[in-house]
N, CA, C and O atoms as CSV, one atom per row, in Angstrom:
chain,resi,resn,atom,element,x,y,z
A,1,UNK,N,N,20.727,81.717,-103.435
A,1,UNK,CA,C,20.359,80.602,-102.391
A,1,UNK,C,C,18.555,80.103,-103.090
A,1,UNK,O,O,17.633,80.721,-103.622
A,2,UNK,N,N,18.814,78.679,-102.689
A,2,UNK,CA,C,17.657,78.013,-103.350
A,2,UNK,C,C,16.377,78.364,-102.445
A,2,UNK,O,O,16.577,78.806,-101.314
A,3,UNK,N,N,14.892,78.152,-102.979
A,3,UNK,CA,C,13.813,78.903,-102.739
A,3,UNK,C,C,13.595,77.931,-101.143
A,3,UNK,O,O,14.372,77.069,-100.732
A,4,UNK,N,N,12.579,78.299,-100.612
A,4,UNK,CA,C,12.300,77.630,-99.474
A,4,UNK,C,C,11.109,76.942,-99.488
A,4,UNK,O,O,9.977,77.399,-99.329
A,5,UNK,N,N,11.470,75.751,-99.700
A,5,UNK,CA,C,10.545,74.239,-99.965
A,5,UNK,C,C,9.105,74.419,-98.924
A,5,UNK,O,O,9.449,74.189,-97.765
A,6,UNK,N,N,7.523,74.781,-99.022
A,6,UNK,CA,C,6.671,74.979,-98.036
A,6,UNK,C,C,5.412,73.751,-98.482
A,6,UNK,O,O,5.042,73.492,-99.627
A,7,UNK,N,N,5.011,73.237,-97.428
A,7,UNK,CA,C,3.878,73.163,-97.192
A,7,UNK,C,C,2.701,73.137,-96.615
A,7,UNK,O,O,2.801,72.968,-95.399
A,8,UNK,N,N,1.376,73.260,-97.089
A,8,UNK,CA,C,0.288,73.987,-96.038
A,8,UNK,C,C,-0.370,73.044,-95.816
A,8,UNK,O,O,-0.822,72.368,-96.740
A,9,UNK,N,N,-0.611,72.735,-94.436
A,9,UNK,CA,C,-1.446,71.577,-93.955
A,9,UNK,C,C,-2.318,72.135,-92.877
A,9,UNK,O,O,-2.055,72.673,-91.802
A,10,UNK,N,N,-3.374,71.860,-93.453
A,10,UNK,CA,C,-4.882,72.467,-92.410
A,10,UNK,C,C,-6.170,72.200,-93.612
A,10,UNK,O,O,-6.327,72.235,-94.832
A,11,UNK,N,N,-6.866,71.943,-92.474
A,11,UNK,CA,C,-8.089,71.070,-92.726
A,11,UNK,C,C,-9.398,72.534,-93.589
A,11,UNK,O,O,-10.486,72.358,-94.136
A,12,UNK,N,N,-8.733,73.633,-93.377
A,12,UNK,CA,C,-9.688,74.646,-93.616
A,12,UNK,C,C,-9.249,75.012,-95.348
A,12,UNK,O,O,-8.157,75.072,-95.912
A,13,UNK,N,N,-10.414,75.175,-95.746
A,13,UNK,CA,C,-10.116,75.385,-97.857
A,13,UNK,C,C,-9.944,76.658,-97.820
A,13,UNK,O,O,-9.373,77.073,-98.828
A,14,UNK,N,N,-10.276,77.645,-96.866
A,14,UNK,CA,C,-9.987,79.216,-96.945
A,14,UNK,C,C,-8.469,79.439,-96.800
A,14,UNK,O,O,-7.702,79.914,-97.638
A,15,UNK,N,N,-8.219,79.027,-95.649
A,15,UNK,CA,C,-6.574,79.090,-94.904
A,15,UNK,C,C,-5.817,78.794,-96.238
A,15,UNK,O,O,-5.018,79.558,-96.779
A,16,UNK,N,N,-6.219,77.500,-96.702
A,16,UNK,CA,C,-5.446,77.075,-97.762
A,16,UNK,C,C,-4.904,77.591,-98.651
A,16,UNK,O,O,-3.701,77.560,-98.911
A,17,UNK,N,N,-6.079,78.329,-99.429
A,17,UNK,CA,C,-6.237,78.827,-100.335
A,17,UNK,C,C,-5.430,80.752,-100.092
A,17,UNK,O,O,-4.737,81.288,-100.957
A,18,UNK,N,N,-5.651,81.145,-99.273
A,18,UNK,CA,C,-5.319,82.406,-98.914
A,18,UNK,C,C,-3.961,82.313,-98.647
A,18,UNK,O,O,-3.240,83.177,-99.146
A,19,UNK,N,N,-3.343,81.239,-97.801
A,19,UNK,CA,C,-1.671,80.987,-97.709
A,19,UNK,C,C,-0.995,80.563,-99.186
A,19,UNK,O,O,0.164,80.773,-99.546
A,20,UNK,N,N,-2.112,79.876,-99.959
A,20,UNK,CA,C,-1.267,79.784,-101.005
A,20,UNK,C,C,-1.537,81.110,-102.096
A,20,UNK,O,O,-0.912,80.844,-103.122
A,21,UNK,N,N,-1.867,81.727,-102.160
A,21,UNK,CA,C,-2.136,82.843,-102.912
A,21,UNK,C,C,-0.891,83.579,-102.270
A,21,UNK,O,O,-0.026,83.941,-103.068
A,22,UNK,N,N,-0.694,83.843,-100.945
A,22,UNK,CA,C,0.042,84.672,-99.847
A,22,UNK,C,C,1.226,84.208,-100.914
A,22,UNK,O,O,1.422,84.858,-101.941
A,23,UNK,N,N,2.053,82.942,-100.557
A,23,UNK,CA,C,3.461,82.552,-100.920
A,23,UNK,C,C,3.212,82.431,-102.368
A,23,UNK,O,O,4.057,82.946,-103.100
A,24,UNK,N,N,2.071,81.765,-102.982
A,24,UNK,CA,C,2.944,81.994,-104.717
A,24,UNK,C,C,3.432,83.444,-104.891
A,24,UNK,O,O,3.875,83.660,-106.019
A,25,UNK,N,N,3.458,84.581,-103.969
A,25,UNK,CA,C,3.645,86.261,-104.537
A,25,UNK,C,C,5.214,86.372,-103.977
A,25,UNK,O,O,5.881,87.407,-103.979
A,26,UNK,N,N,5.689,84.937,-103.451
A,26,UNK,CA,C,7.110,85.195,-103.051
A,26,UNK,C,C,7.942,84.244,-104.014
A,26,UNK,O,O,7.639,83.064,-104.194
A,27,UNK,N,N,8.878,84.793,-104.535
A,27,UNK,CA,C,9.851,84.418,-105.618
A,27,UNK,C,C,10.684,83.497,-104.718
A,27,UNK,O,O,11.276,82.612,-105.337
A,28,UNK,N,N,10.900,83.520,-103.030
A,28,UNK,CA,C,11.651,83.208,-102.487
A,28,UNK,C,C,11.372,81.992,-101.767
A,28,UNK,O,O,12.093,81.574,-100.861
A,29,UNK,N,N,10.041,81.274,-102.284
A,29,UNK,CA,C,9.128,80.481,-101.928
A,29,UNK,C,C,9.093,79.298,-102.806
A,29,UNK,O,O,9.365,79.731,-103.926
A,30,UNK,N,N,8.902,78.050,-102.872
A,30,UNK,CA,C,8.525,77.075,-103.415
A,30,UNK,C,C,7.516,76.366,-102.842
A,30,UNK,O,O,7.745,75.391,-102.127
A,31,UNK,N,N,6.280,76.811,-103.119
A,31,UNK,CA,C,5.380,75.934,-102.376
A,31,UNK,C,C,5.129,74.328,-103.196
A,31,UNK,O,O,5.019,74.074,-104.396
A,32,UNK,N,N,5.105,73.610,-102.231
A,32,UNK,CA,C,5.031,72.034,-102.756
A,32,UNK,C,C,3.860,71.769,-103.000
A,32,UNK,O,O,3.539,71.460,-104.147
A,33,UNK,N,N,2.969,71.825,-102.017
A,33,UNK,CA,C,1.849,71.199,-102.535
A,33,UNK,C,C,0.828,71.731,-100.973
A,33,UNK,O,O,1.445,72.288,-100.065
A,34,UNK,N,N,-0.616,71.499,-100.838
A,34,UNK,CA,C,-1.079,71.684,-99.547
A,34,UNK,C,C,-1.671,70.316,-99.370
A,34,UNK,O,O,-1.375,69.497,-100.240
A,35,UNK,N,N,-2.686,69.816,-98.107
A,35,UNK,CA,C,-3.182,69.090,-97.746
A,35,UNK,C,C,-4.214,68.967,-96.479
A,35,UNK,O,O,-3.989,69.651,-95.480
A,36,UNK,N,N,-5.416,68.039,-96.525
A,36,UNK,CA,C,-6.304,68.542,-95.610
A,36,UNK,C,C,-6.360,67.804,-94.335
A,36,UNK,O,O,-6.920,68.139,-93.291
A,37,UNK,N,N,-5.484,66.430,-94.677
A,37,UNK,CA,C,-5.724,65.583,-92.887
A,37,UNK,C,C,-4.835,65.276,-92.884
A,37,UNK,O,O,-3.995,65.907,-93.526
A,38,UNK,N,N,-4.421,63.944,-92.049
A,38,UNK,CA,C,-3.190,63.725,-91.396
A,38,UNK,C,C,-2.418,62.860,-92.544
A,38,UNK,O,O,-1.222,62.831,-92.835
A,39,UNK,N,N,-3.444,62.224,-93.044
A,39,UNK,CA,C,-2.394,61.112,-94.070
A,39,UNK,C,C,-1.832,61.924,-95.010
A,39,UNK,O,O,-0.618,62.080,-95.138
A,40,UNK,N,N,-3.010,62.654,-95.936
A,40,UNK,CA,C,-2.506,63.384,-96.563
A,40,UNK,C,C,-1.213,64.203,-96.801
A,40,UNK,O,O,-0.604,64.439,-97.844
A,41,UNK,N,N,-0.935,64.632,-95.272
A,41,UNK,CA,C,0.174,65.679,-94.667
A,41,UNK,C,C,1.526,64.716,-94.706
A,41,UNK,O,O,2.496,64.954,-95.425
A,42,UNK,N,N,1.413,63.574,-93.794
A,42,UNK,CA,C,2.227,62.467,-94.209
A,42,UNK,C,C,2.870,61.927,-95.221
A,42,UNK,O,O,4.062,61.631,-95.305
A,43,UNK,N,N,2.113,61.828,-95.901
A,43,UNK,CA,C,2.308,61.752,-97.926
A,43,UNK,C,C,2.870,62.750,-98.265
A,43,UNK,O,O,4.099,62.744,-98.213
A,44,UNK,N,N,2.299,63.731,-98.642
A,44,UNK,CA,C,3.163,64.812,-99.118
A,44,UNK,C,C,4.475,65.095,-98.494
A,44,UNK,O,O,5.477,65.265,-99.188
A,45,UNK,N,N,4.498,65.156,-97.079
A,45,UNK,CA,C,5.950,66.044,-96.421
A,45,UNK,C,C,6.776,64.523,-96.784
A,45,UNK,O,O,7.968,64.698,-97.039
A,46,UNK,N,N,6.458,63.541,-96.822
A,46,UNK,CA,C,7.410,62.356,-97.143
A,46,UNK,C,C,8.128,62.359,-98.550
A,46,UNK,O,O,9.340,62.203,-98.697
A,47,UNK,N,N,6.954,62.615,-99.852
A,47,UNK,CA,C,7.301,62.922,-100.732
A,47,UNK,C,C,8.213,64.109,-101.471
A,47,UNK,O,O,9.036,63.827,-102.342
A,48,UNK,N,N,7.940,65.593,-100.974
A,48,UNK,CA,C,8.166,66.455,-100.797
A,48,UNK,C,C,9.513,66.745,-100.169
A,48,UNK,O,O,10.310,67.201,-100.988
A,49,UNK,N,N,9.993,66.606,-98.924
A,49,UNK,CA,C,10.764,66.258,-97.528
A,49,UNK,C,C,10.708,68.257,-97.982
A,49,UNK,O,O,11.611,68.786,-98.629
A,50,UNK,N,N,9.772,68.840,-97.587
A,50,UNK,CA,C,9.738,70.566,-97.145
A,50,UNK,C,C,11.054,71.169,-96.257
A,50,UNK,O,O,11.783,70.308,-95.766
A,51,UNK,N,N,11.324,72.257,-96.074
A,51,UNK,CA,C,11.691,73.083,-95.355
A,51,UNK,C,C,10.938,73.165,-94.073
A,51,UNK,O,O,11.119,72.900,-92.885
A,52,UNK,N,N,9.567,73.886,-95.220
A,52,UNK,CA,C,8.986,74.005,-93.599
A,52,UNK,C,C,7.644,73.763,-93.728
A,52,UNK,O,O,7.242,73.851,-94.887
A,53,UNK,N,N,6.753,73.460,-92.824
A,53,UNK,CA,C,4.978,73.119,-93.410
A,53,UNK,C,C,4.313,74.244,-92.026
A,53,UNK,O,O,4.645,74.341,-90.844
A,54,UNK,N,N,3.288,74.945,-92.831
A,54,UNK,CA,C,2.376,75.282,-92.134
A,54,UNK,C,C,1.276,74.764,-91.799
A,54,UNK,O,O,0.410,74.547,-92.646
A,55,UNK,N,N,1.135,74.519,-90.711
A,55,UNK,CA,C,0.205,73.518,-89.970
A,55,UNK,C,C,-0.517,74.194,-89.300
A,55,UNK,O,O,-0.042,74.853,-88.375
A,56,UNK,N,N,-2.097,74.213,-89.640
A,56,UNK,CA,C,-3.414,74.573,-88.787
A,56,UNK,C,C,-3.345,73.746,-87.358
A,56,UNK,O,O,-2.863,72.634,-87.143
A,57,UNK,N,N,-4.027,74.717,-86.406
A,57,UNK,CA,C,-3.945,73.884,-85.361
A,57,UNK,C,C,-5.136,72.897,-84.845
A,57,UNK,O,O,-5.205,72.225,-83.816
A,58,UNK,N,N,-6.121,73.064,-86.016
A,58,UNK,CA,C,-7.104,71.442,-86.435
A,58,UNK,C,C,-6.354,70.566,-86.531
A,58,UNK,O,O,-6.742,69.533,-85.985
A,59,UNK,N,N,-5.042,70.502,-87.190
A,59,UNK,CA,C,-4.164,69.204,-87.769
A,59,UNK,C,C,-3.549,69.401,-85.988
A,59,UNK,O,O,-4.160,68.895,-85.047
A,60,UNK,N,N,-2.246,70.230,-85.812
A,60,UNK,CA,C,-1.468,70.275,-84.540
A,60,UNK,C,C,-2.049,69.424,-83.488
A,60,UNK,O,O,-1.440,68.487,-82.972
A,61,UNK,N,N,-3.658,69.902,-83.083
A,61,UNK,CA,C,-4.263,69.393,-81.857
A,61,UNK,C,C,-4.722,67.910,-81.977
A,61,UNK,O,O,-5.217,67.240,-81.072
A,62,UNK,N,N,-4.460,67.501,-83.311
A,62,UNK,CA,C,-5.156,65.798,-83.600
A,62,UNK,C,C,-4.422,64.633,-82.540
A,62,UNK,O,O,-3.213,64.634,-82.307
A,63,UNK,N,N,-4.929,64.120,-82.235
A,63,UNK,CA,C,-4.003,63.037,-80.708
A,63,UNK,C,C,-3.010,62.048,-81.777
A,63,UNK,O,O,-2.200,61.278,-81.261
A,64,UNK,N,N,-3.122,62.121,-83.087
A,64,UNK,CA,C,-2.122,61.301,-84.209
A,64,UNK,C,C,-1.003,62.268,-84.566
A,64,UNK,O,O,-0.081,61.608,-85.045
A,65,UNK,N,N,-0.795,63.185,-84.538
A,65,UNK,CA,C,0.004,64.384,-84.676
A,65,UNK,C,C,1.593,64.006,-84.707
A,65,UNK,O,O,2.431,63.993,-85.608
A,66,UNK,N,N,1.617,63.768,-83.603
A,66,UNK,CA,C,2.602,62.754,-82.789
A,66,UNK,C,C,3.758,62.103,-83.965
A,66,UNK,O,O,4.977,62.170,-84.123
A,67,UNK,N,N,2.939,61.642,-84.458
A,67,UNK,CA,C,3.778,60.725,-85.918
A,67,UNK,C,C,3.974,61.759,-86.934
A,67,UNK,O,O,5.071,61.526,-87.442
A,68,UNK,N,N,3.311,63.045,-87.611
A,68,UNK,CA,C,3.573,63.695,-88.189
A,68,UNK,C,C,4.898,64.370,-87.791
A,68,UNK,O,O,5.864,64.554,-88.531
A,69,UNK,N,N,4.787,64.678,-86.604
A,69,UNK,CA,C,5.768,65.373,-85.767
A,69,UNK,C,C,7.240,64.795,-85.641
A,69,UNK,O,O,8.242,65.296,-85.131
A,70,UNK,N,N,7.035,63.529,-86.300
A,70,UNK,CA,C,8.244,62.313,-85.747
A,70,UNK,C,C,9.096,62.199,-87.372
A,70,UNK,O,O,10.224,61.786,-87.642
A,71,UNK,N,N,8.014,62.753,-88.238
A,71,UNK,CA,C,8.502,62.257,-89.539
A,71,UNK,C,C,9.006,63.946,-90.204
A,71,UNK,O,O,9.546,64.072,-91.302
A,72,UNK,N,N,8.766,64.829,-89.501
A,72,UNK,CA,C,9.005,66.472,-89.786
A,72,UNK,C,C,10.877,66.288,-88.904
A,72,UNK,O,O,11.623,66.932,-89.642
A,73,UNK,N,N,11.493,65.848,-88.039
A,73,UNK,CA,C,12.073,65.554,-87.046
A,73,UNK,C,C,13.123,65.190,-88.073
A,73,UNK,O,O,14.126,65.821,-88.407
A,74,UNK,N,N,12.659,64.018,-88.500
A,74,UNK,CA,C,13.798,62.945,-89.278
A,74,UNK,C,C,14.118,63.424,-90.926
A,74,UNK,O,O,15.017,62.959,-91.627
A,75,UNK,N,N,13.106,64.497,-91.332
A,75,UNK,CA,C,13.631,65.017,-92.333
A,75,UNK,C,C,13.916,66.326,-92.152
A,75,UNK,O,O,14.780,66.777,-92.904
A,76,UNK,N,N,13.480,66.989,-91.445
A,76,UNK,CA,C,14.250,68.337,-91.254
A,76,UNK,C,C,13.296,69.391,-91.401
A,76,UNK,O,O,13.799,70.501,-91.576
A,77,UNK,N,N,11.804,69.318,-91.371
A,77,UNK,CA,C,11.197,70.277,-91.867
A,77,UNK,C,C,10.565,71.141,-90.566
A,77,UNK,O,O,10.218,70.609,-89.512
A,78,UNK,N,N,10.503,72.249,-90.789
A,78,UNK,CA,C,10.332,73.160,-89.503
A,78,UNK,C,C,8.979,73.383,-89.400
A,78,UNK,O,O,8.456,73.899,-90.387
A,79,UNK,N,N,8.313,73.139,-88.502
A,79,UNK,CA,C,6.664,73.551,-88.588
A,79,UNK,C,C,6.513,74.818,-87.658
A,79,UNK,O,O,7.132,75.261,-86.690
A,80,UNK,N,N,5.459,75.183,-88.359
A,80,UNK,CA,C,5.269,76.511,-88.393
A,80,UNK,C,C,3.213,76.847,-87.710
A,80,UNK,O,O,2.310,76.405,-88.421
A,81,UNK,N,N,2.945,77.417,-86.720
A,81,UNK,CA,C,1.711,77.089,-86.648
A,81,UNK,C,C,0.668,78.290,-87.752
A,81,UNK,O,O,1.038,79.461,-87.829
A,82,UNK,N,N,-0.191,77.967,-88.276
A,82,UNK,CA,C,-1.275,78.684,-88.489
A,82,UNK,C,C,-2.424,79.330,-87.700
A,82,UNK,O,O,-3.377,78.762,-87.168
A,83,UNK,N,N,-2.054,80.976,-87.747
A,83,UNK,CA,C,-3.057,81.376,-86.858
A,83,UNK,C,C,-4.264,81.983,-87.278
A,83,UNK,O,O,-4.461,81.920,-88.491
A,84,UNK,N,N,-5.045,82.500,-86.661
A,84,UNK,CA,C,-6.129,82.777,-87.070
A,84,UNK,C,C,-5.884,84.406,-88.036
A,84,UNK,O,O,-4.840,84.757,-88.586
A,85,UNK,N,N,-6.980,85.036,-88.001
A,85,UNK,CA,C,-6.910,85.584,-89.575
A,85,UNK,C,C,-6.360,87.157,-88.578
A,85,UNK,O,O,-5.828,88.095,-89.173
A,86,UNK,N,N,-6.596,87.190,-87.114
A,86,UNK,CA,C,-6.065,88.476,-86.430
A,86,UNK,C,C,-5.246,87.909,-85.584
A,86,UNK,O,O,-5.827,87.865,-84.499
A,87,UNK,N,N,-3.779,87.266,-85.480
A,87,UNK,CA,C,-3.049,87.199,-84.307
A,87,UNK,C,C,-2.834,87.853,-83.594
A,87,UNK,O,O,-2.686,89.017,-83.965
A,88,UNK,N,N,-2.671,87.528,-82.063
A,88,UNK,CA,C,-1.836,88.827,-81.159
A,88,UNK,C,C,-0.472,89.264,-81.712
A,88,UNK,O,O,0.356,88.576,-82.309
A,89,UNK,N,N,-0.420,90.649,-81.356
A,89,UNK,CA,C,1.035,91.007,-82.005
A,89,UNK,C,C,1.953,90.284,-81.158
A,89,UNK,O,O,2.114,90.187,-79.941
A,90,UNK,N,N,2.608,89.718,-82.385
A,90,UNK,CA,C,3.927,89.296,-81.852
A,90,UNK,C,C,3.882,87.792,-81.593
A,90,UNK,O,O,4.609,87.191,-80.802
A,91,UNK,N,N,2.853,87.224,-82.429
A,91,UNK,CA,C,2.385,85.757,-81.864
A,91,UNK,C,C,3.136,84.990,-82.720
A,91,UNK,O,O,3.109,85.323,-83.905
A,92,UNK,N,N,3.819,84.012,-82.393
A,92,UNK,CA,C,5.112,83.003,-83.230
A,92,UNK,C,C,3.992,82.470,-84.022
A,92,UNK,O,O,3.051,81.970,-83.406
A,93,UNK,N,N,3.971,82.513,-85.385
A,93,UNK,CA,C,3.115,81.779,-86.109
A,93,UNK,C,C,3.119,82.602,-87.603
A,93,UNK,O,O,3.991,83.426,-87.879
A,94,UNK,N,N,1.922,82.217,-88.587
A,94,UNK,CA,C,1.965,82.530,-89.859
A,94,UNK,C,C,0.194,82.804,-90.026
A,94,UNK,O,O,-0.621,81.914,-89.780
A,95,UNK,N,N,-0.190,84.188,-90.485
A,95,UNK,CA,C,-1.639,84.319,-90.408
A,95,UNK,C,C,-1.733,84.501,-92.222
A,95,UNK,O,O,-0.848,85.065,-92.865
A,96,UNK,N,N,-2.755,84.010,-92.726
A,96,UNK,CA,C,-3.365,84.277,-93.743
A,96,UNK,C,C,-3.368,85.970,-93.963
A,96,UNK,O,O,-3.673,86.662,-92.992
A,97,UNK,N,N,-3.030,86.606,-95.230
A,97,UNK,CA,C,-3.038,88.110,-95.643
A,97,UNK,C,C,-2.396,88.336,-94.535
A,97,UNK,O,O,-3.064,88.699,-93.566
A,98,UNK,N,N,-1.198,88.205,-94.422
A,98,UNK,CA,C,0.154,88.735,-93.631
A,98,UNK,C,C,0.868,89.783,-94.847
A,98,UNK,O,O,0.613,89.805,-96.051
A,99,UNK,N,N,1.378,90.223,-94.442
A,99,UNK,CA,C,2.423,91.496,-95.560
A,99,UNK,C,C,3.426,90.342,-96.415
A,99,UNK,O,O,4.153,89.554,-95.810
A,100,UNK,N,N,3.346,90.383,-97.566
A,100,UNK,CA,C,4.540,90.074,-98.018
A,100,UNK,C,C,6.251,89.690,-96.926
A,100,UNK,O,O,6.901,88.769,-96.432
A,101,UNK,N,N,6.226,90.821,-97.055
A,101,UNK,CA,C,7.863,90.726,-96.342
A,101,UNK,C,C,7.555,90.179,-94.779
A,101,UNK,O,O,8.606,89.775,-94.282
A,102,UNK,N,N,6.502,90.062,-93.940
A,102,UNK,CA,C,6.403,89.934,-93.027
A,102,UNK,C,C,6.158,88.428,-93.298
A,102,UNK,O,O,6.310,87.688,-92.327
A,103,UNK,N,N,5.816,87.893,-94.423
A,103,UNK,CA,C,5.310,86.391,-94.103
A,103,UNK,C,C,7.191,85.843,-94.378
A,103,UNK,O,O,7.715,84.975,-93.680
A,104,UNK,N,N,7.958,86.616,-95.570
A,104,UNK,CA,C,9.212,85.688,-95.813
A,104,UNK,C,C,9.990,85.971,-94.476
A,104,UNK,O,O,10.720,85.031,-94.160
A,105,UNK,N,N,10.006,86.994,-93.654
A,105,UNK,CA,C,10.637,86.758,-92.425
A,105,UNK,C,C,10.762,86.138,-91.663
A,105,UNK,O,O,11.795,85.745,-91.121
A,106,UNK,N,N,9.117,85.800,-91.358
A,106,UNK,CA,C,8.645,84.814,-90.775
A,106,UNK,C,C,9.254,83.228,-90.525
A,106,UNK,O,O,9.700,82.624,-89.549
A,107,UNK,N,N,8.931,82.787,-92.484
A,107,UNK,CA,C,9.871,81.895,-92.641
A,107,UNK,C,C,11.040,81.490,-92.597
A,107,UNK,O,O,11.365,80.322,-92.384
A,108,UNK,N,N,11.987,82.668,-92.847
A,108,UNK,CA,C,13.324,82.655,-92.634
A,108,UNK,C,C,13.343,82.351,-91.649
A,108,UNK,O,O,13.671,81.183,-91.441
A,109,UNK,N,N,12.950,83.359,-90.321
A,109,UNK,CA,C,13.501,83.130,-88.805
A,109,UNK,C,C,13.464,81.567,-88.048
A,109,UNK,O,O,14.247,80.996,-87.289
A,110,UNK,N,N,11.813,81.094,-88.812
A,110,UNK,CA,C,11.303,79.995,-88.480
A,110,UNK,C,C,12.609,78.507,-88.585
A,110,UNK,O,O,13.017,77.634,-87.818
A,111,UNK,N,N,12.879,78.968,-90.112
A,111,UNK,CA,C,14.132,77.820,-90.478
A,111,UNK,C,C,15.623,77.935,-89.664
A,111,UNK,O,O,16.193,76.996,-89.109
A,112,UNK,N,N,16.149,79.490,-89.753
A,112,UNK,CA,C,16.998,79.477,-89.205
A,112,UNK,C,C,17.277,79.351,-87.955
A,112,UNK,O,O,18.473,79.466,-87.687
A,113,UNK,N,N,16.400,79.105,-86.894
A,113,UNK,CA,C,16.192,78.592,-85.368
A,113,UNK,C,C,15.955,77.237,-85.799
A,113,UNK,O,O,16.111,76.463,-84.855
A,114,UNK,N,N,15.655,76.699,-86.806
A,114,UNK,CA,C,15.526,75.036,-86.982
A,114,UNK,C,C,17.489,74.619,-87.322
A,114,UNK,O,O,18.029,73.663,-86.765
A,115,UNK,N,N,17.980,75.228,-87.960
A,115,UNK,CA,C,19.172,74.959,-88.236
A,115,UNK,C,C,20.087,75.456,-86.819
A,115,UNK,O,O,21.309,75.314,-86.792
């Protein structure tokens, strides 16, 4: 099975760095890139056509995010919200520092729901 192609989209350099480290430890994941603003997210997603986009709430709540959502629909990218360091139990999303097996399970679950 080919690796899951993932991008990270958040303006938080700390979240980007921690998630990139977490994803790099997973052989089943190919980190295609990181972006910190809407323009960079759009260009990265258009170029890489990722399976999954991990998106910070800072960008999700931006009034212009609908354009990114439309692009994700067209290219078949699943969006997962990046949660804070201490998410509520059972909260849907990804948090920096999640154990590898839980992170991979969340990615697979989200992708399966999209399919």
